[in-house]
N, C-alpha and C positions, 0 to 999 in steps of 0.2 A: 827408926827401924832397928831394934836390938835383936843382934841374933842369937840364936841358941849354939853354943860350942859344943861338938861332940868329940870327946877325947877318948879314943881307945885304940889308935894305932901308934906303933912306935917309928914308924918311918912313912916317906911321902905317899900321899894317896894317889892310887892310879885311875880310879873309877868310881863313881857313884851312880846309883839308879833307883828311881821310885817303883814301886809294884804300879798296877793300874789303878788301885783305889787311891794312892798316895799315902796310905796309913803308914807304910813301911818304906824304911830308906836303907839300901843295901850298900856298902862301902867295901872297896879291896885297897890294899896298898901293898908296898914293897916288903912288908913284913909278912908272914905267910899265914895270917889268920883274917879271913873275911869277916865283916860284922854286920848285924842287922839290927836297926834302930826304930824306935817310934818316932816318925817325923813330927808328931804334935808337940810332944814334950821333951824330946832328945834323949829319952831313957833306953839303954842298950838292952835289948831283947836277949841277944845271944851271940855265940861265934860259931865259926864252921871250921873245925879243926881237924887237920889231915895233910895240907899241902907241905911240900918242904923247900919252896922258893917263893919268890916275888910273884904276887899275882896281879896280871894285867888287865884283866876283865871278869865281869860278872853280869849275869842276867837272870830273870825271874819269870815264869810262867803267867798268863793272864791271871789264872785263879789262885796264884801264889802259893802252889803245892809243891813246885820245884824249883831249885835254884841251881845255876849252872856257873862253874868258875874256870878260867883258864890260867896257867901258871908257868913259869920259868922252869918249874921241875919236870917239864916234858909230859904234863898230863892235864886233862880236862875232866872235871868232875862233876858229877850230879848228885844234888843234896837233897834230902827231905827238909822242905821249909820249916817246918812244924818241930821236928825233933833235933835237926842239925846233924843227922847221921848221913853218911856217904851211901848212895844209893848204888851208884857205879863210877868206876874209875876207867877212863879210857886214855891209855899210854899213847904217847905221841915222840916221834924222833926228834922235833926240836920244840922251843917253847911255843905256847898258844898265846897268841897275841890280841884276839878279838873272839868274841862267841855271842850267840843269840838263839833264842828260841823263836820259832815261827809264831804267828799270831794265834793259831789254834793249839799250840804248845805240844803238837805231837812230832814235829821236827826239830833236831838241834843242829847248829851249824858252827863250827870254830875254823879259825885260820891258824896256819904254823908259820913259824919264822923260817927266813932262808938264811941258814948258818950250817956250819960243820958240812958243807957239800949237799945239803938237803935242800930241795925246792920248797919256795913257799906254796902252800895248798889250801884249798877250801875243803873241808871234811864235812860230810852231811850223814846223820844218823836218823833213822825212824825209832822214836822211842817206843812205839808198840812192839817192836820187833826185839824180843829179849835175847833171842840168839845173837843176833849182830851185835848186840851191845855187850854181852858177856864174851864173846870172840874179839871184841874190838875191831870188827869188820864193817866198815862204813857203807851206806847205801850208795854213796858216790864220793869220788875224789876229783875234784877239778884242780889242774895246775893253773897257777896264777900268773905265769908268765915271767917276763924278765925281772920285774920289780916287787920287792916284798910287799906283802899287804900289812897296812898299819892299822886299819880301821874297816869295818864291814857292819852292815845292817840289812835286815829283810825289807823288801818292798812290800807294797801293799797286796793283801789277798795270797800271800806266799808265793807270788808266781817267779820273783826274781830276787837275787841278792845284789846289793850294791857294795863295792870295796873301794877303800881308798888305799893309794900305793905310796912307797919312798918317794918316787919321783914326781909326784903330784897329779898322777893321773887317777882318775875316776872311772870306773868300769862297771858294767851292768850284765849280770850273768843269767842265762835262763835256768831256773832250777829243776825244770824236768829234763832237759837235754845236755846241760852242761856248758852250752855254747856261750860265747862272749857276744851280746847283744849289742851295746854300745859302749863307745869310749871316748872320754873327753879329756883334755889336758889343760885346764884353765889356770891351775896353780903350778908354779914353776919350782916348789918345794915340797918335802913331804906333808901328807895330809895326816893330822893327828887325831881327828874325831869327825864323826858323821853321825847327825841326829835326825828324825824326821818330825815334821810338823804333825799335829793332833790327827787330822784326817789323812796322813801319809801321801799328800799330793806333792809335798816339797821336802827337799832335804837341805840340810845346811852343813858345810865342810869347814873345818877349822885347819889352817895350815901355818907351817913355819915361815911361809912367804910374808908373814905380817897381815894376812886378810883372812876373811871368813866369807864364803860365797854361798849364794843360794840357787839350787836347781830345781828345774822339773822332775820330779821323780820317774815318770815314764819315759821321758825323751833324753833326759840329762841336758836338757837345755839350760844354759847359764841365764838367770835373771837378776840378780842384784850382788853387789861387792860391798862388803864392810871393811873399811881400812883402818889399821892401827899402826903404831911405831914398833911394835915388839912382835915376837912369834905367838901365835894365837893356839893355845892347846885344845880349847873346847868352845864349843858355841852350841846355844839351845834356842828354840823357837817357842815363844809363849803360846798356851793353847788359849788363851783368854783375849790377850792384847795384841795388837800389830807391832809386837816388840821382839828383839832378839837380845841375847846377853851373851858377851864374848869374856873369855877368861884367858889369861896367859901371863906373859912377864918374859924376863932373860930366861935363856937356857939356865937350867938349874946349875950346872957347872960354872957359869959365868957369875952367879949371885956370890958377892963377897959380903960386905958390911952395908949393903943398901938399905936405907931406912924405909920403912913401909910408907911414911908420910909422904915421899916423893910422888907416890901414885903409880909405881910401876907394876903393882899386884893387885889393881883394883879390877872388879868385875864391871864391865863397860856396857852400857844398855844403849841400843840402837833401834831406831824406827825400821820396821820391817820393809816398808815402801820408799821412804825417803833417804834410807842410808845415812840419816844424821844421828850422831851421839847426842844423846839427852841427858844422861845421868851417870854416875858413878858411885861404887859403893866400895868402901876400903875395908881392912880388917885382916887379910893374910898377911903372914912375914915371909912369904916366898911365892913364886910363880903358882897360879890356879891351874890344876892339871885337869879337873873335871867340874862341869856345871850341869844343872838338870833344873828345869823348871817343875813344880809340883804339878800333878795332873789337873788341878783345878785353877791353875795360874795365880793363885793368890799368895804364893811363897815361891823361894828357890833355893837351891843349896849349892853350895861350892867346897870342892875337896883340893887342898893345896899341899905343895911340896912340904909344908912345915907340918904335916901330918894331921891336921885338923879339919874337921867338917863343919861348916858353918850353915846353919837353917836361917834365912831371913824370911820374915812375914812381912808383905808389903803394908805400908800404911794407906789410910784412906786417899791422901792427896795423889798416890800413884794412879789410882783408878780415875780420879777426875781429871789427871793431867791430859790436857789436848795439844796434840802438835800443831804448832802454826806453821802454815807454808808460806814462805817469804814469795 
């Protein structure tokens, strides 16, 4: 499994995301320029220039016409995917930590940090309302409560938003009323990442408490736990096999001269149902910050603290592998 190495960022990767077809891969990092790549051959298509700070999150609409990025320069920007031009700039009072388009692509959501006396909030915009975007007047603002939102994602049919928090809480918010519907606290440390399964019936959370957990999307019922010895920064569910991949490593500031051979920065594969680890993939020279399966399940990509994105195509033994139950 020889990876394609995508070298375009000067600082550590914060998030990577495929579009719906999987032909494009979007990456953002602590430098201020998001990139878009051809996932098949690793060719860089272009960059989105305009931010003045680290970029924490990126998302793309289902038809790949609009891209959204959230940054530490206190703004969320909407871009034309084809031309790379800024369509609109939504100023915020604090850094934008996570963002996402609804499945239909008409509603945009982003979350802000709890800093400088400002609360952490969820802002929602209707992209069909040009006046509200021009005046930066959101359709709805939902206060996130006592703990900062560190990750967020839309639920199925755009009915609710699921947020992960600094204190380990997982919350479900009704999009129409803005009410808190469900709250669980199965993690005891910060949630770093939330991703859904292909059919959006399950979500997987990655946490600093060295576990990734699988939840039912509708009820937030805890179903499975995948344990490691190190903080988990990202976790993704395969759309093809009953597999999940976890990535993480030590905290970036604790990494000194650790050799990548020791296996601290491997992508680790677990069986979705049996919670058993069955494989590892080496490569990064620092913690993995973001992972994503290709929508067809035949490859996956990882973005690391070393500033590289690696696209791995699975070999045929991966698809023939049958998990033996003891």
